[in-house]
CHARMM-style PDB file with segment names, atoms N, HN, CA, C and O in Angstrom:
ATOM      1  N   MET     1    -263.320-122.653  99.778  1.00  0.00      PROA
ATOM      2  CA  MET     1    -262.715-124.023  99.652  1.00  0.00      PROA
ATOM      3  C   MET     1    -263.820-125.142 100.081  1.00  0.00      PROA
ATOM      4  O   MET     1    -264.632-125.107 101.006  1.00  0.00      PROA
ATOM      5  N   LYS     2    -263.563-126.218  99.030  1.00  0.00      PROA
ATOM      6  HN  LYS     2    -262.904-126.246  98.278  1.00  0.00      PROA
ATOM      7  CA  LYS     2    -264.555-126.926  99.236  1.00  0.00      PROA
ATOM      8  C   LYS     2    -264.291-128.155 100.504  1.00  0.00      PROA
ATOM      9  O   LYS     2    -263.234-128.484 101.041  1.00  0.00      PROA
ATOM     10  N   GLN     3    -265.304-128.522 100.664  1.00  0.00      PROA
ATOM     11  HN  GLN     3    -266.163-128.254 100.227  1.00  0.00      PROA
ATOM     12  CA  GLN     3    -264.866-129.772 102.140  1.00  0.00      PROA
ATOM     13  C   GLN     3    -264.117-130.452 101.609  1.00  0.00      PROA
ATOM     14  O   GLN     3    -262.992-130.403 102.105  1.00  0.00      PROA
ATOM     15  N   SER     4    -264.277-131.357 100.452  1.00  0.00      PROA
ATOM     16  HN  SER     4    -265.192-131.397 100.049  1.00  0.00      PROA
ATOM     17  CA  SER     4    -263.007-132.276  99.793  1.00  0.00      PROA
ATOM     18  C   SER     4    -262.096-131.797 100.135  1.00  0.00      PROA
ATOM     19  O   SER     4    -261.359-132.421 100.898  1.00  0.00      PROA
ATOM     20  N   GLU     5    -261.739-130.393  99.685  1.00  0.00      PROA
ATOM     21  HN  GLU     5    -262.338-129.885  99.065  1.00  0.00      PROA
ATOM     22  CA  GLU     5    -260.175-129.940  99.576  1.00  0.00      PROA
ATOM     23  C   GLU     5    -259.816-129.746 101.315  1.00  0.00      PROA
ATOM     24  O   GLU     5    -258.782-130.294 101.697  1.00  0.00      PROA
ATOM     25  N   ILE     6    -260.622-129.008 102.315  1.00  0.00      PROA
ATOM     26  HN  ILE     6    -261.462-128.564 102.004  1.00  0.00      PROA
ATOM     27  CA  ILE     6    -260.398-128.909 103.508  1.00  0.00      PROA
ATOM     28  C   ILE     6    -260.026-130.409 104.069  1.00  0.00      PROA
ATOM     29  O   ILE     6    -259.121-130.703 104.851  1.00  0.00      PROA
ATOM     30  N   ASN     7    -260.950-131.238 103.465  1.00  0.00      PROA
ATOM     31  HN  ASN     7    -261.685-130.999 102.829  1.00  0.00      PROA
ATOM     32  CA  ASN     7    -260.165-132.788 104.309  1.00  0.00      PROA
ATOM     33  C   ASN     7    -259.239-133.192 103.612  1.00  0.00      PROA
ATOM     34  O   ASN     7    -258.992-134.380 103.818  1.00  0.00      PROA
ATOM     35  N   GLU     8    -258.516-132.635 102.752  1.00  0.00      PROA
ATOM     36  HN  GLU     8    -258.717-131.670 102.585  1.00  0.00      PROA
ATOM     37  CA  GLU     8    -257.306-133.297 102.122  1.00  0.00      PROA
ATOM     38  C   GLU     8    -256.266-132.341 102.611  1.00  0.00      PROA
ATOM     39  O   GLU     8    -255.169-132.860 102.815  1.00  0.00      PROA
ATOM     40  N   ALA     9    -256.364-131.103 102.836  1.00  0.00      PROA
ATOM     41  HN  ALA     9    -257.255-130.681 102.670  1.00  0.00      PROA
ATOM     42  CA  ALA     9    -255.401-130.514 103.123  1.00  0.00      PROA
ATOM     43  C   ALA     9    -254.694-130.868 104.731  1.00  0.00      PROA
ATOM     44  O   ALA     9    -255.258-131.541 105.593  1.00  0.00      PROA
ATOM     45  N   SER    10    -253.305-130.216 104.861  1.00  0.00      PROA
ATOM     46  HN  SER    10    -252.847-129.669 104.160  1.00  0.00      PROA
ATOM     47  CA  SER    10    -252.847-130.685 105.959  1.00  0.00      PROA
ATOM     48  C   SER    10    -253.274-129.544 107.091  1.00  0.00      PROA
ATOM     49  O   SER    10    -253.954-128.578 106.747  1.00  0.00      PROA
ATOM     50  N   THR    11    -252.784-129.737 108.606  1.00  0.00      PROA
ATOM     51  HN  THR    11    -252.231-130.523 108.885  1.00  0.00      PROA
ATOM     52  CA  THR    11    -253.375-128.950 109.174  1.00  0.00      PROA
ATOM     53  C   THR    11    -252.576-127.349 109.095  1.00  0.00      PROA
ATOM     54  O   THR    11    -253.118-126.245 109.037  1.00  0.00      PROA
ATOM     55  N   ALA    12    -251.000-127.718 109.121  1.00  0.00      PROA
ATOM     56  HN  ALA    12    -250.560-128.615 109.168  1.00  0.00      PROA
ATOM     57  CA  ALA    12    -250.465-126.423 108.658  1.00  0.00      PROA
ATOM     58  C   ALA    12    -251.256-125.490 107.610  1.00  0.00      PROA
ATOM     59  O   ALA    12    -251.692-124.356 107.808  1.00  0.00      PROA
ATOM     60  N   GLN    13    -251.324-126.293 106.408  1.00  0.00      PROA
ATOM     61  HN  GLN    13    -250.970-127.214 106.246  1.00  0.00      PROA
ATOM     62  CA  GLN    13    -252.046-125.459 105.351  1.00  0.00      PROA
ATOM     63  C   GLN    13    -253.543-124.591 105.901  1.00  0.00      PROA
ATOM     64  O   GLN    13    -253.835-123.422 105.648  1.00  0.00      PROA
ATOM     65  N   LEU    14    -254.255-125.490 106.634  1.00  0.00      PROA
ATOM     66  HN  LEU    14    -254.018-126.439 106.840  1.00  0.00      PROA
ATOM     67  CA  LEU    14    -255.373-125.105 107.068  1.00  0.00      PROA
ATOM     68  C   LEU    14    -255.463-123.762 107.959  1.00  0.00      PROA
ATOM     69  O   LEU    14    -256.264-122.828 107.914  1.00  0.00      PROA
ATOM     70  N   GLN    15    -254.252-124.029 108.855  1.00  0.00      PROA
ATOM     71  HN  GLN    15    -253.601-124.788 108.892  1.00  0.00      PROA
ATOM     72  CA  GLN    15    -254.308-122.890 109.787  1.00  0.00      PROA
ATOM     73  C   GLN    15    -253.726-121.378 109.196  1.00  0.00      PROA
ATOM     74  O   GLN    15    -253.811-120.275 109.736  1.00  0.00      PROA
ATOM     75  N   ASP    16    -253.138-121.733 107.957  1.00  0.00      PROA
ATOM     76  HN  ASP    16    -253.068-122.629 107.519  1.00  0.00      PROA
ATOM     77  CA  ASP    16    -252.604-120.629 106.877  1.00  0.00      PROA
ATOM     78  C   ASP    16    -253.793-120.436 106.559  1.00  0.00      PROA
ATOM     79  O   ASP    16    -254.267-119.479 107.171  1.00  0.00      PROA
ATOM     80  N   SER    17    -254.717-121.087 105.641  1.00  0.00      PROA
ATOM     81  HN  SER    17    -254.332-121.865 105.144  1.00  0.00      PROA
ATOM     82  CA  SER    17    -255.589-120.467 105.000  1.00  0.00      PROA
ATOM     83  C   SER    17    -256.742-119.797 105.794  1.00  0.00      PROA
ATOM     84  O   SER    17    -257.401-118.987 105.143  1.00  0.00      PROA
ATOM     85  N   LEU    18    -257.069-119.976 106.976  1.00  0.00      PROA
ATOM     86  HN  LEU    18    -256.533-120.634 107.506  1.00  0.00      PROA
ATOM     87  CA  LEU    18    -257.664-119.227 108.226  1.00  0.00      PROA
ATOM     88  C   LEU    18    -257.391-118.197 108.451  1.00  0.00      PROA
ATOM     89  O   LEU    18    -258.179-117.253 108.384  1.00  0.00      PROA
ATOM     90  N   ALA    19    -255.764-118.093 108.896  1.00  0.00      PROA
ATOM     91  HN  ALA    19    -255.124-118.860 108.951  1.00  0.00      PROA
ATOM     92  CA  ALA    19    -255.517-116.594 108.990  1.00  0.00      PROA
ATOM     93  C   ALA    19    -255.950-115.651 107.873  1.00  0.00      PROA
ATOM     94  O   ALA    19    -256.488-114.584 108.167  1.00  0.00      PROA
ATOM     95  N   GLU    20    -255.720-116.027 106.497  1.00  0.00      PROA
ATOM     96  HN  GLU    20    -255.283-116.894 106.258  1.00  0.00      PROA
ATOM     97  CA  GLU    20    -255.668-115.330 105.578  1.00  0.00      PROA
ATOM     98  C   GLU    20    -257.415-114.905 105.442  1.00  0.00      PROA
ATOM     99  O   GLU    20    -257.908-113.786 105.301  1.00  0.00      PROA
ATOM    100  N   LEU    21    -258.106-116.268 105.546  1.00  0.00      PROA
ATOM    101  HN  LEU    21    -257.706-117.177 105.660  1.00  0.00      PROA
ATOM    102  CA  LEU    21    -259.356-115.634 105.326  1.00  0.00      PROA
ATOM    103  C   LEU    21    -259.927-114.740 106.409  1.00  0.00      PROA
ATOM    104  O   LEU    21    -260.874-113.989 106.175  1.00  0.00      PROA
ATOM    105  N   LYS    22    -259.448-114.809 107.385  1.00  0.00      PROA
ATOM    106  HN  LYS    22    -258.679-115.418 107.575  1.00  0.00      PROA
ATOM    107  CA  LYS    22    -260.046-113.607 108.718  1.00  0.00      PROA
ATOM    108  C   LYS    22    -259.435-112.354 107.999  1.00  0.00      PROA
ATOM    109  O   LYS    22    -260.111-111.374 107.683  1.00  0.00      PROA
ATOM    110  N   LYS    23    -258.179-112.473 107.787  1.00  0.00      PROA
ATOM    111  HN  LYS    23    -257.630-113.269 108.044  1.00  0.00      PROA
ATOM    112  CA  LYS    23    -257.992-111.154 107.446  1.00  0.00      PROA
ATOM    113  C   LYS    23    -258.759-110.539 106.073  1.00  0.00      PROA
ATOM    114  O   LYS    23    -259.144-109.370 106.095  1.00  0.00      PROA
ATOM    115  N   SER    24    -258.920-111.201 105.129  1.00  0.00      PROA
ATOM    116  HN  SER    24    -258.607-112.151 105.111  1.00  0.00      PROA
ATOM    117  CA  SER    24    -259.864-111.476 103.779  1.00  0.00      PROA
ATOM    118  C   SER    24    -261.066-110.663 104.380  1.00  0.00      PROA
ATOM    119  O   SER    24    -261.268-109.496 104.042  1.00  0.00      PROA
ATOM    120  N   LEU    25    -261.875-111.344 105.308  1.00  0.00      PROA
ATOM    121  HN  LEU    25    -261.712-112.291 105.582  1.00  0.00      PROA
ATOM    122  CA  LEU    25    -263.093-111.065 105.911  1.00  0.00      PROA
ATOM    123  C   LEU    25    -263.452-109.466 106.306  1.00  0.00      PROA
ATOM    124  O   LEU    25    -264.343-108.714 105.911  1.00  0.00      PROA
ATOM    125  N   THR    26    -262.287-109.282 107.322  1.00  0.00      PROA
ATOM    126  HN  THR    26    -261.563-109.892 107.643  1.00  0.00      PROA
ATOM    127  CA  THR    26    -261.663-108.085 107.927  1.00  0.00      PROA
ATOM    128  C   THR    26    -261.595-106.937 106.877  1.00  0.00      PROA
ATOM    129  O   THR    26    -262.131-105.836 106.999  1.00  0.00      PROA
ATOM    130  N   ASP    27    -260.868-107.359 105.853  1.00  0.00      PROA
ATOM    131  HN  ASP    27    -260.432-108.253 105.753  1.00  0.00      PROA
ATOM    132  CA  ASP    27    -261.144-106.033 104.778  1.00  0.00      PROA
ATOM    133  C   ASP    27    -262.510-105.884 104.077  1.00  0.00      PROA
ATOM    134  O   ASP    27    -262.949-104.802 103.688  1.00  0.00      PROA
ATOM    135  N   LEU    28    -263.168-107.113 103.946  1.00  0.00      PROA
ATOM    136  HN  LEU    28    -262.811-107.992 104.262  1.00  0.00      PROA
ATOM    137  CA  LEU    28    -264.459-107.070 103.463  1.00  0.00      PROA
ATOM    138  C   LEU    28    -265.254-106.200 104.203  1.00  0.00      PROA
ATOM    139  O   LEU    28    -265.958-105.401 103.587  1.00  0.00      PROA
ATOM    140  N   LYS    29    -265.264-106.220 105.532  1.00  0.00      PROA
ATOM    141  HN  LYS    29    -264.692-106.870 106.033  1.00  0.00      PROA
ATOM    142  CA  LYS    29    -265.863-105.593 106.316  1.00  0.00      PROA
ATOM    143  C   LYS    29    -265.624-103.881 106.499  1.00  0.00      PROA
ATOM    144  O   LYS    29    -266.410-102.974 106.773  1.00  0.00      PROA
ATOM    145  N   ILE    30    -264.745-103.897 106.326  1.00  0.00      PROA
ATOM    146  HN  ILE    30    -264.107-104.634 106.103  1.00  0.00      PROA
ATOM    147  CA  ILE    30    -264.039-102.347 106.285  1.00  0.00      PROA
ATOM    148  C   ILE    30    -264.694-101.814 105.070  1.00  0.00      PROA
ATOM    149  O   ILE    30    -265.568-100.949 105.016  1.00  0.00      PROA
ATOM    150  N   ALA    31    -263.971-102.658 103.819  1.00  0.00      PROA
ATOM    151  HN  ALA    31    -263.261-103.361 103.862  1.00  0.00      PROA
ATOM    152  CA  ALA    31    -264.576-102.057 102.495  1.00  0.00      PROA
ATOM    153  C   ALA    31    -266.368-101.829 102.371  1.00  0.00      PROA
ATOM    154  O   ALA    31    -266.816-100.867 101.746  1.00  0.00      PROA
ATOM    155  N   HSD    32    -267.163-102.718 102.964  1.00  0.00      PROA
ATOM    156  HN  HSD    32    -266.800-103.499 103.471  1.00  0.00      PROA
ATOM    157  CA  HSD    32    -268.457-102.551 103.204  1.00  0.00      PROA
ATOM    158  C   HSD    32    -269.131-101.367 103.987  1.00  0.00      PROA
ATOM    159  O   HSD    32    -270.211-100.819 103.768  1.00  0.00      PROA
ATOM    160  N   ALA    33    -268.265-101.142 104.888  1.00  0.00      PROA
ATOM    161  HN  ALA    33    -267.387-101.586 105.067  1.00  0.00      PROA
ATOM    162  CA  ALA    33    -268.258 -99.812 105.852  1.00  0.00      PROA
ATOM    163  C   ALA    33    -268.457 -98.905 105.294  1.00  0.00      PROA
ATOM    164  O   ALA    33    -269.487 -98.232 105.302  1.00  0.00      PROA
ATOM    165  N   ILE    34    -267.255 -98.699 104.573  1.00  0.00      PROA
ATOM    166  HN  ILE    34    -266.417 -99.246 104.567  1.00  0.00      PROA
ATOM    167  CA  ILE    34    -266.961 -97.258 103.696  1.00  0.00      PROA
ATOM    168  C   ILE    34    -267.574 -97.038 102.822  1.00  0.00      PROA
ATOM    169  O   ILE    34    -267.880 -95.851 102.719  1.00  0.00      PROA
ATOM    170  N   SER    35    -268.235 -98.246 101.427  1.00  0.00      PROA
ATOM    171  HN  SER    35    -267.986 -99.211 101.511  1.00  0.00      PROA
ATOM    172  CA  SER    35    -269.244 -97.856 100.325  1.00  0.00      PROA
ATOM    173  C   SER    35    -269.394 -98.891 100.340  1.00  0.00      PROA
ATOM    174  O   SER    35    -268.417 -99.636 100.406  1.00  0.00      PROA
ATOM    175  N   PRO    36    -270.558 -99.342 100.289  1.00  0.00      PROA
ATOM    176  CA  PRO    36    -271.443-100.571  99.745  1.00  0.00      PROA
ATOM    177  C   PRO    36    -270.592-101.526  98.752  1.00  0.00      PROA
ATOM    178  O   PRO    36    -270.014-101.023  97.789  1.00  0.00      PROA
ATOM    179  N   LEU    37    -270.533-102.831  98.993  1.00  0.00      PROA
ATOM    180  HN  LEU    37    -271.003-103.240  99.776  1.00  0.00      PROA
ATOM    181  CA  LEU    37    -269.790-103.960  98.186  1.00  0.00      PROA
ATOM    182  C   LEU    37    -270.859-103.947  96.812  1.00  0.00      PROA
ATOM    183  O   LEU    37    -271.865-103.241  96.876  1.00  0.00      PROA
ATOM    184  N   GLU    38    -270.684-104.463  96.031  1.00  0.00      PROA
ATOM    185  HN  GLU    38    -269.867-105.037  95.978  1.00  0.00      PROA
ATOM    186  CA  GLU    38    -271.029-104.703  94.827  1.00  0.00      PROA
ATOM    187  C   GLU    38    -271.744-106.090  95.237  1.00  0.00      PROA
ATOM    188  O   GLU    38    -272.950-106.042  95.478  1.00  0.00      PROA
ATOM    189  N   ASN    39    -271.079-107.301  95.328  1.00  0.00      PROA
ATOM    190  HN  ASN    39    -270.100-107.340  95.132  1.00  0.00      PROA
ATOM    191  CA  ASN    39    -271.679-108.421  96.059  1.00  0.00      PROA
ATOM    192  C   ASN    39    -271.601-108.536  97.810  1.00  0.00      PROA
ATOM    193  O   ASN    39    -270.591-108.768  98.476  1.00  0.00      PROA
ATOM    194  N   PRO    40    -272.484-108.384  98.124  1.00  0.00      PROA
ATOM    195  CA  PRO    40    -272.230-108.198  99.759  1.00  0.00      PROA
ATOM    196  C   PRO    40    -272.786-109.657 100.039  1.00  0.00      PROA
ATOM    197  O   PRO    40    -272.995-109.882 101.231  1.00  0.00      PROA
ATOM    198  N   ILE    41    -273.016-110.515  99.302  1.00  0.00      PROA
ATOM    199  HN  ILE    41    -272.846-110.332  98.334  1.00  0.00      PROA
ATOM    200  CA  ILE    41    -273.164-112.226  99.924  1.00  0.00      PROA
ATOM    201  C   ILE    41    -271.553-112.807 100.260  1.00  0.00      PROA
ATOM    202  O   ILE    41    -271.488-113.817 100.961  1.00  0.00      PROA
ATOM    203  N   GLN    42    -270.357-112.233  99.808  1.00  0.00      PROA
ATOM    204  HN  GLN    42    -270.409-111.413  99.239  1.00  0.00      PROA
ATOM    205  CA  GLN    42    -269.124-112.578  99.531  1.00  0.00      PROA
ATOM    206  C   GLN    42    -268.612-112.510 101.458  1.00  0.00      PROA
ATOM    207  O   GLN    42    -267.657-113.180 101.850  1.00  0.00      PROA
ATOM    208  N   ILE    43    -269.289-111.766 102.260  1.00  0.00      PROA
ATOM    209  HN  ILE    43    -270.065-111.222 101.941  1.00  0.00      PROA
ATOM    210  CA  ILE    43    -269.042-111.819 103.150  1.00  0.00      PROA
ATOM    211  C   ILE    43    -269.458-112.893 104.033  1.00  0.00      PROA
ATOM    212  O   ILE    43    -268.740-113.194 104.986  1.00  0.00      PROA
ATOM    213  N   ARG    44    -270.828-113.654 103.748  1.00  0.00      PROA
ATOM    214  HN  ARG    44    -271.411-113.409 102.974  1.00  0.00      PROA
ATOM    215  CA  ARG    44    -271.475-114.375 104.137  1.00  0.00      PROA
ATOM    216  C   ARG    44    -270.360-115.603 103.713  1.00  0.00      PROA
ATOM    217  O   ARG    44    -269.617-116.145 104.531  1.00  0.00      PROA
ATOM    218  N   GLY    45    -270.396-115.834 102.648  1.00  0.00      PROA
ATOM    219  HN  GLY    45    -271.000-115.394 101.984  1.00  0.00      PROA
ATOM    220  CA  GLY    45    -268.927-116.571 101.925  1.00  0.00      PROA
ATOM    221  C   GLY    45    -267.879-116.800 102.822  1.00  0.00      PROA
ATOM    222  O   GLY    45    -267.671-117.941 103.236  1.00  0.00      PROA
ATOM    223  N   GLN    46    -267.236-115.904 103.152  1.00  0.00      PROA
ATOM    224  HN  GLN    46    -267.405-114.978 102.816  1.00  0.00      PROA
ATOM    225  CA  GLN    46    -265.987-115.953 103.905  1.00  0.00      PROA
ATOM    226  C   GLN    46    -266.512-116.272 105.109  1.00  0.00      PROA
ATOM    227  O   GLN    46    -265.805-117.130 105.639  1.00  0.00      PROA
ATOM    228  N   ARG    47    -267.354-115.993 105.715  1.00  0.00      PROA
ATOM    229  HN  ARG    47    -267.928-115.297 105.284  1.00  0.00      PROA
ATOM    230  CA  ARG    47    -267.720-116.519 107.028  1.00  0.00      PROA
ATOM    231  C   ARG    47    -267.594-117.818 107.206  1.00  0.00      PROA
ATOM    232  O   ARG    47    -266.742-118.389 107.886  1.00  0.00      PROA
ATOM    233  N   LYS    48    -268.816-118.478 106.327  1.00  0.00      PROA
ATOM    234  HN  LYS    48    -269.508-118.014 105.775  1.00  0.00      PROA
ATOM    235  CA  LYS    48    -268.946-119.882 106.229  1.00  0.00      PROA
ATOM    236  C   LYS    48    -267.924-120.513 106.018  1.00  0.00      PROA
ATOM    237  O   LYS    48    -268.000-121.634 106.521  1.00  0.00      PROA
ATOM    238  N   ALA    49    -266.776-120.279 105.387  1.00  0.00      PROA
ATOM    239  HN  ALA    49    -266.715-119.369 104.979  1.00  0.00      PROA
ATOM    240  CA  ALA    49    -265.846-120.859 105.133  1.00  0.00      PROA
ATOM    241  C   ALA    49    -264.549-120.801 106.075  1.00  0.00      PROA
ATOM    242  O   ALA    49    -263.598-121.579 105.997  1.00  0.00      PROA
ATOM    243  N   ILE    50    -264.680-119.755 106.963  1.00  0.00      PROA
ATOM    244  HN  ILE    50    -265.453-119.123 107.026  1.00  0.00      PROA
ATOM    245  CA  ILE    50    -263.966-119.555 108.439  1.00  0.00      PROA
ATOM    246  C   ILE    50    -264.338-120.979 109.055  1.00  0.00      PROA
ATOM    247  O   ILE    50    -263.530-121.863 109.338  1.00  0.00      PROA
ATOM    248  N   ALA    51    -265.834-121.027 109.218  1.00  0.00      PROA
ATOM    249  HN  ALA    51    -266.491-120.309 108.988  1.00  0.00      PROA
ATOM    250  CA  ALA    51    -266.424-121.899 110.113  1.00  0.00      PROA
ATOM    251  C   ALA    51    -265.853-123.450 109.561  1.00  0.00      PROA
ATOM    252  O   ALA    51    -265.274-124.252 110.294  1.00  0.00      PROA
ATOM    253  N   ARG    52    -266.104-123.630 108.364  1.00  0.00      PROA
ATOM    254  HN  ARG    52    -266.574-122.979 107.769  1.00  0.00      PROA
ATOM    255  CA  ARG    52    -265.963-124.950 108.101  1.00  0.00      PROA
ATOM    256  C   ARG    52    -264.192-125.214 108.007  1.00  0.00      PROA
ATOM    257  O   ARG    52    -263.760-126.343 107.773  1.00  0.00      PROA
ATOM    258  N   ILE    53    -263.390-124.190 108.193  1.00  0.00      PROA
ATOM    259  HN  ILE    53    -263.741-123.273 108.383  1.00  0.00      PROA
ATOM    260  CA  ILE    53    -261.794-124.591 108.305  1.00  0.00      PROA
ATOM    261  C   ILE    53    -261.708-125.084 109.972  1.00  0.00      PROA
ATOM    262  O   ILE    53    -261.134-126.011 110.544  1.00  0.00      PROA
ATOM    263  N   ALA    54    -262.549-124.009 110.399  1.00  0.00      PROA
ATOM    264  HN  ALA    54    -263.015-123.256 109.934  1.00  0.00      PROA
ATOM    265  CA  ALA    54    -262.280-124.281 112.172  1.00  0.00      PROA
ATOM    266  C   ALA    54    -263.024-125.092 112.636  1.00  0.00      PROA
ATOM    267  O   ALA    54    -262.731-125.508 113.757  1.00  0.00      PROA
ATOM    268  N   THR    55    -264.190-125.599 112.008  1.00  0.00      PROA
ATOM    269  HN  THR    55    -264.428-125.262 111.097  1.00  0.00      PROA
ATOM    270  CA  THR    55    -264.460-126.783 112.641  1.00  0.00      PROA
ATOM    271  C   THR    55    -263.533-128.267 112.384  1.00  0.00      PROA
ATOM    272  O   THR    55    -263.430-129.209 113.170  1.00  0.00      PROA
ATOM    273  N   GLU    56    -262.906-128.117 111.003  1.00  0.00      PROA
ATOM    274  HN  GLU    56    -262.990-127.352 110.364  1.00  0.00      PROA
ATOM    275  CA  GLU    56    -262.324-129.336 110.929  1.00  0.00      PROA
ATOM    276  C   GLU    56    -261.074-129.240 111.684  1.00  0.00      PROA
ATOM    277  O   GLU    56    -260.624-130.355 111.951  1.00  0.00      PROA
ATOM    278  N   LEU    57    -260.332-128.207 112.136  1.00  0.00      PROA
ATOM    279  HN  LEU    57    -260.698-127.302 111.919  1.00  0.00      PROA
ATOM    280  CA  LEU    57    -259.022-128.143 112.787  1.00  0.00      PROA
ATOM    281  C   LEU    57    -259.528-128.650 114.300  1.00  0.00      PROA
ATOM    282  O   LEU    57    -259.020-129.480 115.054  1.00  0.00      PROA
ATOM    283  N   THR    58    -260.541-127.955 114.424  1.00  0.00      PROA
ATOM    284  HN  THR    58    -260.954-127.281 113.811  1.00  0.00      PROA
ATOM    285  CA  THR    58    -261.202-128.606 115.656  1.00  0.00      PROA
ATOM    286  C   THR    58    -261.429-130.222 115.912  1.00  0.00      PROA
ATOM    287  O   THR    58    -260.861-130.904 116.765  1.00  0.00      PROA
ATOM    288  N   LYS    59    -262.247-130.579 115.108  1.00  0.00      PROA
ATOM    289  HN  LYS    59    -262.708-130.025 114.415  1.00  0.00      PROA
ATOM    290  CA  LYS    59    -262.385-131.990 114.798  1.00  0.00      PROA
ATOM    291  C   LYS    59    -260.704-132.816 115.147  1.00  0.00      PROA
ATOM    292  O   LYS    59    -260.400-133.507 116.120  1.00  0.00      PROA
ATOM    293  N   ARG    60    -259.860-132.418 113.955  1.00  0.00      PROA
ATOM    294  HN  ARG    60    -260.108-131.857 113.165  1.00  0.00      PROA
ATOM    295  CA  ARG    60    -258.659-133.188 113.992  1.00  0.00      PROA
ATOM    296  C   ARG    60    -257.804-132.690 115.493  1.00  0.00      PROA
ATOM    297  O   ARG    60    -256.719-133.203 115.767  1.00  0.00      PROA
ATOM    298  N   GLU    61    -258.304-131.871 116.194  1.00  0.00      PROA
ATOM    299  HN  GLU    61    -259.185-131.454 115.971  1.00  0.00      PROA
ATOM    300  CA  GLU    61    -257.639-131.852 117.836  1.00  0.00      PROA
ATOM    301  C   GLU    61    -258.461-132.887 118.715  1.00  0.00      PROA
ATOM    302  O   GLU    61    -257.958-133.385 119.722  1.00  0.00      PROA
ATOM    303  N   VAL    62    -259.110-133.040 118.501  1.00  0.00      PROA
ATOM    304  HN  VAL    62    -259.518-132.636 117.682  1.00  0.00      PROA
ATOM    305  CA  VAL    62    -260.100-133.889 119.240  1.00  0.00      PROA
ATOM    306  C   VAL    62    -259.547-135.366 119.092  1.00  0.00      PROA
ATOM    307  O   VAL    62    -259.360-136.179 119.997  1.00  0.00      PROA
ATOM    308  N   GLN    63    -259.330-135.518 117.727  1.00  0.00      PROA
ATOM    309  HN  GLN    63    -259.482-134.857 116.991  1.00  0.00      PROA
ATOM    310  CA  GLN    63    -258.937-137.057 117.625  1.00  0.00      PROA
ATOM    311  C   GLN    63    -257.609-137.307 117.850  1.00  0.00      PROA
ATOM    312  OT1 GLN    63    -257.180-138.460 117.799  1.00  0.00      PROA
TER     313      GLN     63
END
């Protein structure tokens, strides 16, 4: 997700996408442990997307 999409999304949508991204990251890590991924940079991208969404949710809670 791009930052502009994150800013426009509702809190409920962000929580849903955060849960989905966390599950996807876990699946990628397991697949990478079994046999190397073709593009292991996907793991880094997933982590960064999770961090972006978690940061936005925290910012909304504080306000």
